[in-house]
N, C-alpha and C positions, 0 to 999 in steps of 0.2 A: 351457539358456540361449538366449534369443531374440537372434539376430545379424542378422536382417533389419531394414531401416529400420522404425521405428514409424510407422504411418500415423495422421494426425490431421485433425480437422475443427476449424476455428477459429470460434467464435461471437463476433462483434464484431471488425471490422477497423479499430478506432481506434488510438490511439497505443500502447496496451499490446499489443493483439493483433498489429497489423501491424508496428509499429516496434520493440517491445521483445523479443518472443518469436519471431515467425515468421522473422526473418532467420537464426536458427539452422539452419533447414531448408535454406536456400540455401548456407550455409557448410559444412554437414555432411550432404549428401544421403544418405550411407550410414547415418546414424543416425535422421533424421526426414524424412518425406515428407508434406507437407500436401496432402490430396486433396479438401478441401471447405471452404466458407466460407459463413457467414450474416452479412449486413450490410445494413441498410436503406438506407444511403446509396449511391446508384448509382455515384458516382465512386469512393468507397473500395472498393466491392465489385469493380468492374471492374479497378481498379488492383491489388488483391490477387490476384484470379483470374489476371490476366496475369502477375504476378511469379512465381506458383507453378504456372503452367500447369494450372490447374484446369478440368476439363471443364464446359461450360455446365450440364449436368444436375446438377452438384454445387455450383452457386452459387445461394444462396438469399437471399431478401429478409428472412426472419424466422427466428429460431432454431426456432420451432415446426415449420416445414416440414421441417427436417432430420430430425425424428423421425417424419415421415409415411413416410419411406423405410426399407427394410430396413437393418440395420446395415452400413455400408460402410467403416469404419475401426476402428483399435484404440482410439483415445482421442479425447476432446473437450478442447480448450483453450478454457476459458470466460472470455472477457474482456468480457462484457456489463456493463451498468451495475449498480450494487449491488442495486437493487430487483428486478432480473431474475435474480439468482443462484439463488434458491431454486427457482423453477419450472423453469428451464432445467436445473439440475443434477439435480433429481429425475427429469426426463425422460431425461437422459443415463444416470443410474445404472440406471433401470428398463429402459432399452433395451440394457443390457449393456456400456456404455462405461466405461472408467476415465477419470478426470477430473483435469485440472490446472485449478484454480480461482483466479482473481485474488482477492486479499484486498479487503475483508473477506468472510468466508464468506457471510454474509447480513447484512442490516441490522436484524434482530430477534433477540432472544435465543432464543425458542422455535424458530424456523426454523433458526438456526445449529446448535443441539444436534440437532435432528431430522435435518439433513443428515449430520452425523457418524454418528449412529446408523444411518441408512439405508445409508450406504456399508458399515458394518460388517456389517449384516444381509445385504446383497447380495454380500458378499465382493469388493467392488470397491475399487481404490485411488483415494482422493480425496486429492490433494495440494494444498496451499495455497501461493500465491506469496509466501511470506515470504522474499523474495530476499536480505535482509541476511545470513542465515545462510550464504549462498554467496559472500560477498565475502572477499577476502584479509584485510581489516582485522578483521572480526568473527570470522573463523575464528581469527585470531591471538589476539585478546582471549580468546576462549573457551578456547583451548589454554593460555594463561597462567593463567587463573583455575582451570581444571580440574587443572593440574599441582600446585597447592598452593603455588606460589612466593609468593603474596601472604599465605599463612597463612589463618586463618579470616576470612572477609569480615564486616566489622563494619558499614560503611555504604557506600552507593552513591548517587552523584548522576549522573543521566543527563539530558541536555538535548537535546531535538529543536528545533533552531533553523530555523524555516521562514522563508525569505526573504520580505520584505514583498511583492515582486512575485508570488511564488507564492501567497501568501495571497490577494491580491486576485484573481488569475486563477481559482484553483480553488475557494476557500472563501468568496468574497464575490460574484463575478460568475458563477462557473462551476458545474459539475455537482454539487459537494459543498457548496454554500452553505447548503442547507436540510436540517435533520436528518430531517424527515418525508419528503422527496423522495429522500433518499440515505441518509446515516448520520451519527450524531454525529461530530464531528471527532476525538475521542479514539479512536474506532473506525476511521474511514476513514484517518486519517494515522498514528496512534500504535500500532496493533496490531503494527506492525513492532517498535517499541521495547519494548513490553511482552513480545513474544515473545523478543527478545534478552535481556532481564533474566531471564525465567523460564529460558531455556536456560542462561545463564551461572551462575545461582544453583543450578540443579539441585535445586530443592525448591519446594514450593508457598507461596503467600502465605496467611497466616492471617487478617490484618485489613487493611482498606483504607479510606482516606478521600480525598475529592477536592474541590478547589475550582477555580472558574474561571467565566468569563463572557465575553460579547461587550462589550468596553469601547469600542472605537474606531469601528468601521464601523457607525455609527448615524446617523439623520437629524439629530439635534441637534448632531452634530459636523461637519456640512457647512460649508464656508467660506461666508461671506456672498455672496450672489448666485450661488451655484453652480447650474448648470443640471442637469437630470436626465440628460443625456447629454453625454459629453465632446466630441461632434462639433458642438455647438450654434453657435459655439464657446463655451467656458465662460470667464467673466472671471477665475475663480480658477485656471485651468490652469497659469499660470507658476509658481505657488507650491505646486502639488499633486504629491506624489510618485507619485500613482496615475492621472495623466492617461493615458487609454487610447491617445490618439493617439501620445504619446511612446513608450509601452511597446510597442505593436504595429507602429508604422510605421517606427521606426528600424531600419536594416539589421542592427544587431547583435542584434535581437530576432526575426529571421526564423523561428527555430524555434518561438517562441511564436505568431507569426502563423499558422503552419501548423496550429495547434491550433484556430483559430477560423474558418478558411475553407479550402475545397479549391482556391481560386485565390489564392495568396499574392502577387499583384501589387499595385501601388499602388491600382489601381481595386478589386480584389477585397477588399483589407483595408479600404478606406474603406467599401465597401458593408456589410461585416460589422459594422463599428463603428456605422454609421448605423442598421442594422436589427436587429442581434442583441444578445444579452445582454452581450457583452464591451465594448460601447461605453457602458454605463450608468455613471453616477456611483457610486462605491463607497459613498457615504453614502445612496444612495437605491435600494438593491436589496431583494430579498425574502429576504435572508440572515438566518439566526438561529443559526448555529453559533458556538462560542466563538472568540475570538482568543487566548486564553491559558488554560491549565489545568495544575494540578499533581495528581499522584497519589501519595499517601503510603502506603507498604506496609510491613507487618511480615511477614518471612518466617519459616518454621518454626524456623530456628535462632536467631531473635531479631534478625537483622540488620534495620536500618532502610534502606529504599530509597525514593528519591523520583525521580519523572519530572517534568520541566518540559517543557511544550510551548507554544510561542508563535509567532505569525505576524508578528513585528516585527523580524526579524533582518536584518542587512545582507548575510548570506550564508546559503546552504543548507548546513547542517552538523549533525552530531551530536557533542557533546562529553561527556566522562564522567570520573568519578573513582571508583575503587574503593579504599577504605581497608581493608586487611587487617591482621592481627596481626603480619605479618612484612614487609610492603611495601605501598606505595601505587602504584596505576596511574592515570595520567592519559592521555587520548587524545583525538584529533580525527579525525573521518571526514567528508570533504567531497566524495566522488564522484570526485575527481581524484587527490589524494594524501592520505595520512593519516599520523599518527605516534602512537606509544605511548611513554610515559616510565614507567620503573619505578624508584621510589626505594626502595632496600633499607634497612630499618631497622637491620640489623646492621652493614653496612659504611658506611652513610651515603653511598652512591654512587648515581648516576643513570645508567641505561642508556636510550638513546633508539633506537627502532626506526622507520625510515621505511618505510611500507607503501604500495607503489604500487597504484593502482586497476587493475581488470581492463579488458578492451577493450570492454565493453558498458555499458549504463545501470546506475544504482545501484551504481557502483563495481565492475562486473563481475558483479553479482548477477543481472542479467536473463538473461545467457547461462548462468550457473551453475545457475539453477533449472531451465531447460529440459534441460540436460545431465543434471542429477540425476534429473529425471523420466524421461528416456529410459533411464538406467541402472537405475532402479528397475523400469521396465517390462520391461527385458531380464533382470532378475534378477541384475544385476551388483553392486548394493549396495542396502541398505534405504533407503527415502525419509527424508530429513532433516526434512521438514516435512509428514508425514502429518497428516490432519485432526484426529485425536485429540490429537496434540502441539500443533498450532496452535490448538486449541480453547481452551487455557488463556489465551492472550493476549486472546481475544475475551471470555471470561468476566470477565477483569480490566477490560476496556474497558467492558462493559455495567454492571459493578458500580460503576466510577468514575462513569459518567453518572448512575446511580441515587443515588449518594452526593452528587454535585454538586447535583443537583436537589432532593434531600430533606434535605440537611444531616445525613446519618447516617454512622455507622461500619459498614462491611459485614463480617459474619462470613463469610469465603469458604467455609468448609466447608459451612455452611448454604446459601449461594448456589449452590454447585456441585450439591448434592443437589436443590435446588428446580429448577434448570435441567434436570437429567437427567430429572426427573419431568415437567417441562413439555414437553420434547421428545418423550417417549414418549406423552404424552397427546394431542399434536397428530397422531399417526399414525393 
């Protein structure tokens, strides 16, 4: 058993790398020591290197230059952008590193399967940041479903409610606005939810169908006289929920402002809005990802399961209902506090469980995934989200996008077989 701190190199010192995962090393230096970083943004790179006392020789401007050096750490924590995941992870695996990879695995089906196969062929641990499995809330839901308390699961309704401000920031103005440049939204956002459903049901999906589109954030829905930037100023601003000035400049939104500029002062935020993508009118961007989608699934036991994902919620949350032959479970997870209600069919009583969130992002899941990865590396427990396990959620997401675009019902057994062949062919 490995009891020394695991040494790591972080690729990408943005919000996920620097703020979600790396703080674990500062809190638990006996478990994780970050010894290298690759980040093109000089301010972020310097800030990260200073926080973790990284030697200048181990601070890189690109992920490629990391692998020009002999191997100098145990693992890579890969939090680059979606379109960089494949090449950077291939390089890491071939250099002998084990890898913790931010979801999605990659933004194409063939490359996603290929990475899973490559990790297996090289005998390396490739673990995916499906952080929800590590939260108190979803751990409890999984425990209840697996215990048999609900009986045979007949139907499941799971809703991913994306707050309208998050939708506008990430999926209209931001990095995940365009499927060709990043990933389809059902993959980028909802592979978490598809993973949880697969984990809880404990069996494969046999058939899948999906519907969805981009309804609202389109040029024809722009208010009359709307300007192409919110800093114009825009005559429609007073009536627009998506006015960027209100959203990024109000003090209560300072955490969002830090995502768009390294200088979150009044002047820095104003400059970012005037010159960057986050000051654009939401109705006049180059976005094409959906703002709502459903995925209808039939599982191997005949259960009917539906995932609803939409970007027009007043709050960021996930809500769900599991109807079983003996009881019904309803729940809500919102990153701060959650609750589960179990309505027993025999006694006609309701038990309510309040589930507190953990002390990190995603309801405690961000810290949980790092701790789980370290424990897996030390041989203390098997990984909960190894790539082969996480692959199923990605297959469901890619199948959902194919169904949505083509209007077809997907036979998942055939889809999985074709995907495995596709991945092997790419090598």
